[in-house]
C-alpha positions as CSV (number, residue, x, y, z in Angstrom):
1,M,39.1,-58.5,40.9
2,L,36.2,-60.9,40.7
3,G,32.8,-59.5,41.4
4,E,29.4,-59.0,39.9
5,P,29.5,-57.8,36.2
6,R,28.5,-54.2,35.6
7,L,25.5,-54.7,33.3
8,M,24.4,-51.3,32.3
9,E,20.8,-52.2,31.5
10,Q,20.3,-53.3,35.1
11,M,22.0,-50.3,36.7
12,T,20.6,-47.0,37.8
13,V,21.8,-43.5,37.0
14,R,23.4,-43.2,40.4
15,E,25.2,-46.6,40.0
16,V,26.6,-45.7,36.6
17,R,27.7,-42.2,37.8
18,E,29.5,-43.7,40.8
19,A,31.1,-46.6,38.9
20,L,32.4,-44.2,36.2
21,A,34.6,-42.7,38.9
22,D,36.3,-46.1,39.1
23,N,36.2,-47.4,35.5
24,K,35.7,-45.6,32.2
25,T,35.7,-48.6,29.9
26,V,32.5,-50.0,28.3
27,V,32.1,-53.1,26.1
28,I,29.4,-53.1,23.5
29,P,28.5,-56.7,22.7
30,V,27.4,-57.1,19.0
31,G,25.3,-60.1,18.0
32,C,23.0,-61.0,15.2
33,L,19.7,-62.9,14.7
34,E,20.6,-65.4,12.1
35,Q,20.5,-69.0,10.9
36,H,22.7,-71.4,13.0
37,G,21.6,-74.7,11.6
38,Y,18.9,-76.9,13.1
39,H,20.8,-77.4,16.4
40,L,21.6,-73.9,17.7
41,P,19.4,-70.9,18.4
42,L,19.2,-67.8,16.2
43,N,20.7,-65.6,18.9
44,T,23.9,-67.7,19.3
45,D,26.2,-64.8,18.2
46,T,24.6,-62.4,20.8
47,I,25.3,-65.1,23.5
48,N,28.9,-65.3,22.3
49,A,29.5,-61.7,22.9
50,C,27.5,-61.3,26.0
51,E,29.1,-64.2,27.9
52,I,32.6,-63.1,27.1
53,A,31.8,-59.5,28.1
54,K,30.1,-60.4,31.4
55,A,33.0,-62.6,32.5
56,A,35.6,-59.9,31.6
57,S,33.5,-57.4,33.5
58,Q,33.8,-59.6,36.6
59,K,37.5,-59.6,36.3
60,T,38.1,-56.0,35.3
61,G,35.2,-53.9,36.5
62,C,34.4,-52.7,33.0
63,F,30.8,-51.8,32.0
64,V,28.8,-54.1,29.7
65,A,26.4,-52.2,27.5
66,A,23.1,-53.8,26.4
67,P,23.8,-55.9,23.4
68,I,23.1,-55.0,19.8
69,T,21.0,-58.0,18.8
70,Y,20.5,-57.1,15.1
71,S,23.2,-56.6,12.5
72,F,23.9,-58.0,9.0
73,S,24.0,-61.7,8.3
74,G,23.6,-62.1,4.6
75,G,21.8,-65.4,5.1
76,T,18.2,-65.9,4.0
77,L,16.9,-68.9,5.9
78,P,13.8,-68.5,8.2
79,G,14.5,-66.5,11.4
80,T,17.4,-64.5,9.9
81,V,16.9,-60.7,10.2
82,D,19.3,-58.4,8.4
83,L,20.1,-54.8,9.3
84,T,21.7,-53.0,6.4
85,P,25.5,-52.7,7.2
86,Q,25.3,-48.9,6.7
87,V,22.4,-48.6,9.2
88,F,24.2,-50.8,11.6
89,S,27.4,-48.7,11.3
90,L,25.4,-45.4,11.9
91,M,23.7,-46.9,14.9
92,L,27.0,-48.0,16.3
93,Q,28.4,-44.5,15.8
94,D,25.5,-43.0,17.7
95,I,26.0,-45.5,20.6
96,C,29.7,-44.7,20.8
97,Q,28.9,-41.0,20.8
98,S,26.4,-41.4,23.7
99,F,29.0,-43.3,25.8
100,Y,31.7,-40.8,25.1
101,G,29.4,-37.9,26.1
102,Q,28.8,-39.6,29.4
103,G,32.5,-39.8,30.2
104,F,33.6,-43.2,28.8
105,I,37.1,-42.9,27.3
106,N,37.5,-46.6,26.3
107,I,34.9,-48.1,24.0
108,V,35.3,-51.8,23.0
109,I,33.1,-53.2,20.3
110,L,33.0,-57.0,20.8
111,L,31.8,-58.8,17.7
112,G,30.0,-62.0,18.5
113,H,29.0,-62.0,14.9
114,A,31.8,-61.3,12.5
115,G,30.5,-61.7,9.0
116,T,32.6,-59.9,6.3
117,E,30.1,-57.1,5.7
118,N,29.3,-56.6,9.4
119,T,32.9,-56.5,10.5
120,K,33.7,-53.8,7.9
121,A,30.7,-51.8,9.0
122,A,31.9,-52.0,12.7
123,Y,35.4,-50.7,11.7
124,D,33.8,-48.0,9.6
125,A,31.7,-46.9,12.6
126,A,34.8,-46.7,14.9
127,D,36.8,-44.8,12.3
128,M,34.1,-42.2,11.6
129,F,33.3,-41.8,15.3
130,L,36.9,-41.0,16.1
131,R,37.4,-38.7,13.1
132,R,34.3,-36.7,13.7
133,S,33.8,-36.8,17.4
134,A,36.4,-38.1,19.7
135,K,40.0,-38.1,18.7
136,D,41.1,-38.7,22.3
137,A,39.0,-41.8,22.8
138,A,40.4,-45.3,22.6
139,V,38.1,-47.4,20.5
140,A,38.7,-51.1,19.9
141,V,36.9,-53.5,17.5
142,V,37.4,-57.1,18.5
143,P,36.1,-60.1,16.6
144,F,35.7,-62.5,19.4
145,F,37.3,-65.5,17.6
146,E,40.6,-63.7,17.3
147,L,41.0,-63.9,21.1
148,S,41.4,-67.6,21.1
149,P,44.3,-69.6,19.5
150,L,42.1,-72.7,19.8
151,I,39.4,-71.1,17.6
152,L,41.9,-69.9,15.1
153,E,43.4,-73.4,14.8
154,E,39.9,-74.8,14.1
155,V,39.2,-72.0,11.5
156,K,42.3,-73.2,9.6
157,K,40.5,-76.6,9.4
158,G,37.4,-75.2,8.0
159,D,35.3,-74.7,11.1
160,F,33.3,-71.4,10.8
161,H,29.6,-70.9,11.4
162,A,27.6,-73.1,13.8
163,G,30.3,-75.7,13.8
164,Y,32.6,-77.4,16.3
165,V,33.6,-74.2,18.2
166,E,30.2,-72.4,18.4
167,T,28.4,-75.6,19.3
168,S,31.0,-76.4,22.0
169,L,30.6,-72.9,23.5
170,M,26.9,-73.2,23.6
171,L,27.2,-76.7,25.2
172,H,29.3,-75.0,27.9
173,W,27.1,-71.9,28.4
174,Y,23.5,-73.1,27.7
175,P,23.4,-76.8,26.9
176,E,19.6,-76.7,27.2
177,L,19.5,-74.6,24.1
178,V,21.4,-77.1,21.9
179,R,19.3,-79.6,20.0
180,S,20.6,-83.1,20.2
181,E,20.1,-84.0,16.5
182,I,22.8,-82.6,14.2
183,I,21.6,-82.1,10.6
184,M,23.8,-80.9,7.8
185,D,23.3,-79.8,4.2
186,E,24.2,-82.3,1.4
187,P,27.8,-83.6,1.9
188,Q,29.2,-81.8,-1.2
189,L,27.6,-78.5,-0.1
190,A,28.6,-78.9,3.5
191,E,32.2,-79.4,2.4
192,L,32.1,-76.4,0.1
193,M,31.1,-74.2,3.0
194,R,34.1,-75.3,5.0
195,T,36.4,-73.8,2.4
196,D,35.4,-70.2,3.0
197,Q,32.9,-68.5,5.3
198,D,31.5,-66.6,2.2
199,A,31.1,-69.8,0.2
200,Y,27.3,-69.6,0.8
201,Q,27.1,-66.8,-1.7
202,V,26.0,-66.7,-5.3
203,V,27.5,-63.8,-7.2
204,S,26.2,-62.6,-10.5
205,K,26.0,-59.5,-12.7
206,A,23.2,-58.2,-15.0
207,V,25.9,-57.1,-17.4
208,E,29.5,-58.5,-17.4
209,N,31.6,-55.4,-17.0
210,Q,34.2,-54.4,-14.4
211,Y,32.1,-51.4,-13.3
212,V,28.9,-53.2,-12.8
213,I,28.2,-54.1,-9.2
214,P,27.5,-57.8,-8.6
215,Y,24.3,-59.1,-7.1
216,I,24.9,-61.4,-4.1
217,T,22.5,-63.8,-2.5
218,Q,22.6,-67.1,-0.7
219,K,22.8,-70.4,-2.6
220,P,19.2,-71.6,-2.9
221,E,20.2,-75.2,-2.2
222,I,21.3,-74.3,1.3
223,Q,18.7,-75.5,3.8
224,V,20.7,-75.8,7.0
225,G,23.6,-73.4,6.7
226,V,26.2,-75.0,9.0
227,M,29.9,-74.3,8.2
228,G,32.0,-76.7,10.1
229,Y,32.0,-79.8,12.2
230,P,29.3,-79.6,15.0
231,Q,29.3,-83.4,15.4
232,R,32.6,-83.1,17.3
233,A,31.4,-80.5,19.8
234,T,31.8,-81.0,23.6
235,A,31.2,-78.9,26.6
236,E,34.7,-79.5,27.7
237,F,36.2,-78.0,24.6
238,G,33.8,-75.1,24.9
239,K,35.1,-74.4,28.5
240,Q,38.7,-74.4,27.2
241,V,37.8,-71.9,24.5
242,F,35.9,-69.8,26.9
243,Q,38.8,-69.6,29.3
244,E,41.1,-68.4,26.5
245,L,38.5,-65.8,25.3
246,V,38.0,-64.4,28.8
247,E,41.7,-64.3,29.7
248,N,42.8,-62.5,26.5
249,F,39.8,-60.1,26.5
250,S,40.4,-59.3,30.1
251,A,44.0,-58.5,29.3
252,L,42.9,-56.0,26.7
253,I,40.5,-54.4,29.2
254,H,43.2,-54.2,31.9
255,Q,45.6,-52.5,29.5
256,L,43.0,-49.9,28.6
257,N,42.2,-49.3,32.3
258,A,45.9,-49.0,33.1
259,D,46.9,-46.7,30.2
260,R,43.7,-44.6,30.1
261,K,42.9,-43.6,33.7
């Protein structure tokens, strides 16, 4: 099947009702408004999730919900907007409950932004929704990068945030949004952030005791916030990654559709 994607925000009540008779799977794209260096737009993570979801909808007939554009970043550079993880989790639970009440039995939370805190909040939302509301629903939480062996290989090399992979994907999807000049933080700092996606953090305690909760903030010397190798990015590599993402995500949707009619 290859048709127009079912974008719920552009559909009418009648169109949703009629399409539900054919397909009861909905994808919720989750993004973030956060720092992506000086070369990528703040909504890169939302684009990640939406483009994968739309392409999978064309292949499988699944619904694509309006994206969640705010979540938790942890970054502090200008333009970044944080939604407390607990608030994000509760909001996601309510969205799942709304879809379940309409007759959707397969709910897929596609994380275009997969920061540590945000991912945990998404899993918590799915868990509590199932326990409290819908034990017969199938709920999947999918960090988008796990769908691509090519991405996972680059992650092993230290490419995380706004690096080779994300810049290549944006060059494939929306090259006009990618700025031509690549600017990095100081070399030692840029290399540190390739070791761990949470290496941007400064962790401290008011009192050094095992029961005292640490205070976490972003390293003040970070000015750009890129974690990877954006200089290597190409639209051709972005296309290869995108094909992997869509193929593997569509396979998941097909399985849900087949097993959960």
